[in-house]
C-alpha distance (Angstrom), angle and dihedral (degrees) to the residues before:
residue distance angle dihedral
M1 . . .
A2 3.76 . .
A3 3.82 128.2 .
K4 3.87 123.5 -143.9
W5 3.76 128.4 -171.6
I6 3.77 116.8 -128.6
E7 3.81 123.6 179.3
L8 3.81 110.1 -121.3
D9 3.88 124.3 163.1
V10 3.80 109.6 -179.7
T11 3.84 89.2 -150.9
R12 3.94 93.9 55.5
Q13 3.90 113.1 64.8
E14 3.87 91.7 -161.8
T15 3.73 91.3 62.6
I16 3.84 91.6 47.3
D17 3.80 91.6 50.6
N18 3.69 92.3 44.3
A19 3.78 91.7 50.8
A20 3.69 93.6 48.8
Q21 3.87 92.1 48.0
Q22 3.84 88.6 50.1
V23 3.80 92.4 52.7
L24 3.86 89.9 46.7
N25 3.86 90.2 51.0
D26 3.83 94.2 45.5
Y27 3.74 103.2 35.4
G28 3.86 112.0 6.1
R29 3.83 92.2 -138.9
L30 3.85 145.4 39.0
D31 3.78 120.4 -138.0
I32 3.92 98.6 -177.3
L33 3.79 130.8 29.0
I34 3.77 119.3 -176.0
N35 3.81 116.0 -168.5
N36 3.81 98.6 -157.7
A37 3.87 104.2 151.8
G38 3.68 116.6 118.3
V39 3.87 144.8 146.3
R40 3.75 134.4 -166.8
L41 3.78 106.7 -161.6
E42 3.80 102.5 165.7
G43 3.78 146.7 42.2
E44 3.84 104.7 175.3
P45 3.83 124.5 109.8
P46 3.85 117.7 -79.3
S47 3.87 92.9 -102.4
Q48 3.70 90.1 60.6
T49 3.85 100.6 42.4
L50 3.79 109.4 114.7
M51 3.78 119.3 -128.2
T52 3.81 89.7 -126.9
K53 3.84 89.0 61.9
M54 3.72 91.5 47.6
R55 3.81 94.6 52.3
E56 3.82 93.4 44.1
T57 3.75 94.1 48.4
F58 3.85 92.4 47.3
E59 3.84 89.3 46.5
T60 3.80 89.8 58.9
N61 3.75 104.0 29.2
F62 3.90 100.4 39.8
F63 3.75 116.3 7.4
G64 3.87 92.0 44.9
P65 3.73 97.2 55.9
F66 3.81 89.3 39.0
A67 3.82 89.3 57.0
V68 3.84 93.0 42.0
T69 3.90 91.3 50.8
K70 3.81 90.5 48.5
A71 3.81 94.9 46.9
F72 3.98 94.4 47.7
L73 3.84 94.2 39.2
P74 3.88 94.5 95.2
L75 3.89 87.1 51.4
L76 3.81 93.4 46.3
K77 3.76 89.8 52.0
N78 3.95 88.9 54.4
S79 3.88 87.1 62.4
D80 3.71 123.9 90.8
K81 3.83 91.8 -134.0
A82 3.75 115.7 6.1
R83 3.69 124.0 -172.9
I84 3.78 129.2 -162.8
V85 3.83 122.6 -166.3
S86 3.81 121.7 -171.3
V87 3.77 114.6 -160.4
S88 3.75 104.5 -134.7
S89 3.85 135.8 157.5
R90 3.79 139.2 -118.5
M91 3.70 84.2 -121.9
G92 3.82 88.5 73.6
S93 3.81 92.4 57.3
F94 3.75 122.1 108.0
G95 3.76 91.3 -160.8
K96 3.87 94.0 57.8
P97 3.87 104.5 30.9
L98 3.71 122.5 177.6
P99 3.87 114.3 -93.9
V100 3.89 92.6 -129.2
P101 3.73 130.0 48.4
S102 3.76 106.7 -107.8
R103 3.79 144.2 111.3
L104 3.85 93.5 43.6
A105 3.81 93.8 167.8
Y106 3.74 96.4 48.5
T107 3.87 98.3 42.0
T108 3.81 92.0 47.8
S109 3.71 95.6 45.1
K110 3.89 90.0 52.9
A111 3.91 91.3 46.3
A112 3.85 85.1 51.8
L113 3.93 91.1 50.2
N114 3.89 91.2 49.7
M115 3.84 88.8 51.3
M116 3.75 88.3 50.8
T117 3.74 89.7 55.4
V118 3.82 90.8 51.7
Q119 3.80 93.7 49.7
F120 3.81 95.9 46.8
D121 3.73 89.4 48.2
K122 3.84 90.6 55.5
E123 3.80 90.2 50.9
F124 3.73 93.7 47.9
R125 3.83 90.6 51.0
T126 3.62 92.7 46.9
Q127 3.74 93.8 49.1
N128 3.79 91.5 43.6
W129 3.78 90.8 -125.9
N130 3.76 112.7 158.4
I131 3.79 95.5 -125.2
K132 3.74 125.6 125.3
I133 3.79 121.7 -159.1
N134 3.68 126.9 -173.5
S135 3.98 138.0 164.1
V136 3.69 116.3 -129.4
D137 3.88 129.4 -168.7
P138 3.76 106.3 -150.7
G139 3.86 92.3 -160.0
N140 3.76 134.2 -103.6
Y141 3.84 106.6 -47.7
P142 3.82 97.6 -40.5
P143 3.91 118.4 172.4
P144 3.74 108.7 -85.7
T145 3.79 94.7 -106.8
K146 3.76 91.8 57.1
A147 3.78 93.4 42.4
A148 3.77 90.8 53.5
R149 3.77 95.9 53.2
A150 3.73 96.9 80.0
I151 3.77 93.2 36.8
V152 3.94 88.9 53.7
H153 3.80 91.1 47.0
F154 3.75 93.5 54.9
A155 3.71 93.6 40.6
T156 3.78 89.3 57.6
L157 3.86 103.0 42.1
P158 3.77 121.9 150.3
D159 3.68 119.5 -118.4
D160 3.81 93.3 -92.5
G161 3.86 91.2 54.4
P162 3.84 125.8 117.6
S163 3.73 124.1 -84.5
G164 3.74 132.9 -172.4
A165 3.73 96.4 28.1
F166 3.85 144.3 115.0
F167 3.83 121.5 -120.9
D168 3.70 137.8 -178.0
S169 3.78 128.9 -133.3
E170 3.95 90.8 -86.8
K171 3.88 88.3 53.5
N172 3.86 93.3 -108.5
Q173 3.83 114.3 145.4
M174 3.78 110.5 -109.3
P175 3.86 128.7 -152.3
W176 3.67 116.8 -102.8
């Protein structure tokens, strides 16, 4: 297996498009897409969160993965069994909300990312595309090797594996 560096900044559409074109030219397909960009810029209560922080956070945490997924979708459709993993956070879960009102931009951007997972999964199933998509919370600042375990697990699912769901670092399904 060989690795190749390709520039891709999720906040710059031209780099997304160029990366997708380069993968198309070099390989003709993409088997695994991991949406792992993310920022957390704030910690103040919602009423004190600046609109600029909201926009910047959503640009990286939601609009970026959305743009990347759309750009690479034709390449994923060319794969025999494509997998998409979006790195999310339990902080974006309605079922396990934070006990204090903080991090409005981060939590809502991750909730939006989770809903993107659900909506793409519905489309993939309706179209009978062999693409599985899941959101994964790697845990709260774990070592990279531990954080990667669940992500790699869902990136290499068998055909009968789950799709359209949200999982924690121990591979347990989480509430949306």
